[in-house]
C-alpha positions, 0 to 999 in steps of 0.5 A: 444932644452929646458932643459925641452924637454929633462928632459922628456924623462927620467921623462918616463923612471923614470914612466914606470919604477915604474909602471913596477917594482910594485911600481904605481898598476894597477889602482892607480889614477896617478899624475895631470899634477900639481903634475907631474910639481912641480915634476919634475920642468918643465912646465904643458906644458911638463907634458902634453904631458910626461902622453899622451904619457905614455899613447899613451905607454899603460903605463898610461889610462884615457880621456883627460882632467879628471883623469890619473889610471896605465893601468889595462893591458888587458886579451889577448884573441884566438878568433879560430874558433873551440870555435863555435864547442865547443859552440855546443857541450857543447849545446846538453849536458843534464846537466845544470853544466856539459854544464855550466862549460866551455864557450866560452868567458874562451874559448878566454880569460881562464877568468871565468863569476865567477872571472870578476869584472862586469857582465852585461847583458842589456835585450829588445826588440826593434825595430831593426836597417835596417841593421840588418833588413836585415841580419836578413830578418825581415820585416816591424815592426818584432822585435828583442831580444837584449842584451847587454852584458859588462864586466869588467875583473877588477876594471879601466879595459878596457870594454868587450861589445858585443850585441846580436839579435834574432828575438823576435818572434823565442824566445817569449815563452821562458821567461827565455830568456827575463830574463837578471840575467839567461841570465847573467850566462847562461850555454851553450849560445847563441846555448843552448839558441836556442835549447830551442826553438826547433833552431839548429846552422848550421853555423856560418859566421864572418864579419870582419872590422877594423875604428879608434876608437871613443872618447866614444869608446876610453876611454869605452874598454881602447884603447891605441892612435894608436889601430885600433877597429876591428869589428866582425858582427857575422851571427849564421842560422840554419840548414834550413838557415835561419838567426837566430841572429847577434851578434856584437862585437866590440875587441881592436887591442892590446889585440885580436888574431883573429885564422881562421880555414879552415876544407878540404875535402881530394881528393878522391884517 
């Protein structure tokens, strides 16, 4: 082992201490490979290895070969299936202020919409992909309203993104449901959106899978190396059993806990 290789653990420990102590603040741009090599009198390869290890440990963020910064800690989330009961109860409230006081996003993370650094919504009407059309039982030529929600709790923090698809024919008579500004702060969530066009949600099915994130996903969601990406496909059915919404929700595995609750009926006495 060379003297440079022997230095690596000490350098990593020293930098971790600087980050954990607040000497290097979350979101602050980190040293370049050249600056790190000069500061610690090591080779560029050793400096690059130190940065790679700090990324693996979740202390740094940034694309390989690009700028690196001190990682903004992700917000832990608990996605509890009980959230759907809460959302349906709130969707029935008449008062918009009361209905919008606390949503499922806050239910998962405790972070309010008003405190987000970025809360973006993009709305369009498009032809669905084949798999979405199959789930929503759509025929040729039928379109969907697509809404892409993107949120960031702090500058330089990982993105939170979800994409919702609703048959356009179901919501076309309410122009508010095509307004991105209104949807960004809609009081009551998806179940209330559906309620405005006379649809009551009767069942929600979450399909959960796990993949290795792509390089783009790792960057967008700020996922450390070796951490999987959880995918939830949420399908909402109305009280007749008709599918009325599909939502694709990616969740990095280092910050989310999935909680499934299954009420069990009592045995007859």
